[in-house]
N, C-alpha and C positions, 0 to 999 in steps of 0.2 A: 674421786673421779678416776684415778688409776685402777681401782678395783673394777669399775664398770668396763674400762677399756680392756682389762685382762680377760673379762668374761665374754667380750664381744664375739670371738670366734666360736665359742661354745653356744652362745645365743643364736648365731647364724646357723650353725649346724642343727640345732634343735628345730629352728624354723623350717629348714629344708626337710628335715625328717618328718615333721608333722604335716607340712603342706605339700610335700612331694616335689621332686625336681621338675615335674611336669609344668609347674608354674613358671619356671624359667625358660622352658622350651616352647617356642612358637610352633604351632601346627603348620605343616606345609601341604600343599595340594598333592604332590607325589606320595607323601606319607599316607594320606587318606586313601588315595587311589590304589596303593599297594598293600593295604591292610586286608589280608585274606579272610579275617574273621569279622569284618565290618558288617553290622546289621543296622537297620534304621534306628533302633534304640541305642545301640552303642555309639553310633554317629552323633546322635543328639547329646549323649553324655559327654562326648569329647569337647563340647562347647559350654560345659557347666561353669567354667571359670571366666567366660567372656563377659564383657560389660555391654550394656545396652546404650547405644547412642544413635539417635535418628539422623539419617542422611537423606538428602534429596534424591539421590540416584543410587543405584546398586554400585557398591565399591568394587574395584578390581579384587579378585579372589585373594591374591597374595597380600594385599594391604589389609583386608579383613582378617586373614589368618595371622599375619605378623603383629598387628596391633591388638588383636583379640578384643576388638570393639566394633560393634555394628548393630544392625537392626534386622527385622523380620525378613525383608526381601534379600538382604545379603546372605542370611543363612539358608532360606528356602531355595534360592536359585542354586547355591553351591550344593546343597543336599540333593536336589533333583539331579544335578549333573553327576555327582559322585555315585549315587545309588543306581542311576541308570547305567553307568559303566559297569556296575557290579551285577547287572541283570535284572534289577528291580524295575517295575513299571511305575513311573512317577508322574504326577500332574501338579502344576503350580496353580494355586487357587488364591485369588484376591477377593477379600470380603470387604465390601464398602459399608460403612456405618455412618451415622450422622456426623460425628466429629473426626473420624479417622478411617484409615484403610489398613487392613492387616493381611499379610501374605503367609500362607502355609504350604507345605509340601505333602501331598497325599501319596501314600505308597499302597498300591493295590494289594500286594502280597501280604502286607501287615494288616490290611483292613483298618487302617488308621492314618491320621495325618500327624506330621511333625510340626510342632509349634515352638519357635524360638523362645517364647515366654515360659515354656515348660522345661527348659534345659537343665534346671537344678532339681527337678522332681525325680524321685526314685522310679516312678513309672510314668515316663514323659509322653508316651504315645496316646493319642485321643482316638478311641474306636469310632468308626463311622461306616455308613453304608457306601460311602463314596459319591453319593448324589450331591450335587452342588447345594441344594437347599439344606440338606442335613449338615454339611460342613459349615455353611454360613450360620445356621442356627447355633451350632456349638461354639463357634468362634465368637459370635456376638454375645452369647450367654457369658462367656469368660470375661467379656468387657462390660457386662451388665448394661447392654444397650441393644436396641433393635438393629437389624441389618436392613439395608436399602437395596442392595444388589450384590451379586456374586459373579465372578468371571474366572474362567479357566484361561490361562495364557501360556505362551512359550517365551523363553528368554534365550536368545542365541546371538553371540557376537555383540552383546550390549543392546540388542533390539528386542523390545517386547512386542509380541503379536497376540492380539486378542483372539479368543476362541469362544466357546459356548458361554452364554450368560443366562442368569435366571433372576427372578424377582420374587419377593415374598407374596404369598397368596393371602389376600385380606378379604 
């Protein structure tokens, strides 16, 4: 037992070296806002260590970042706000499927949407034309289910405002 205790500091140091000190550092909103090199792809990569946990409402930004736990609308609303401040044109898109709803952040300049479910992928952006049916079809395909409707919306001061909607053409 004493041999294990003697090796503990070395084991901790190796863990930190392998996993990086970033695991111990919670992201902050100002840190993201002041990152001069932030791109849609690099933003999504910053969330690769976050855990998925479904919440009924969008969490306060600071709580989502501090706990590194959240869901698609926590990420998409934060991404849209941060990227918009960086000069990107963003749109929040909610895709409604039979059993669930999924929210993504479309970025016009990237010609792609950011999906929280792709945060651990090497190439996390999903190319799209930006048309609501195209985004809905690609999101639904990732869930292996058909989509029933898609809606663009805004989210400001904790309030969602519905925008354009579309439905599948059958």
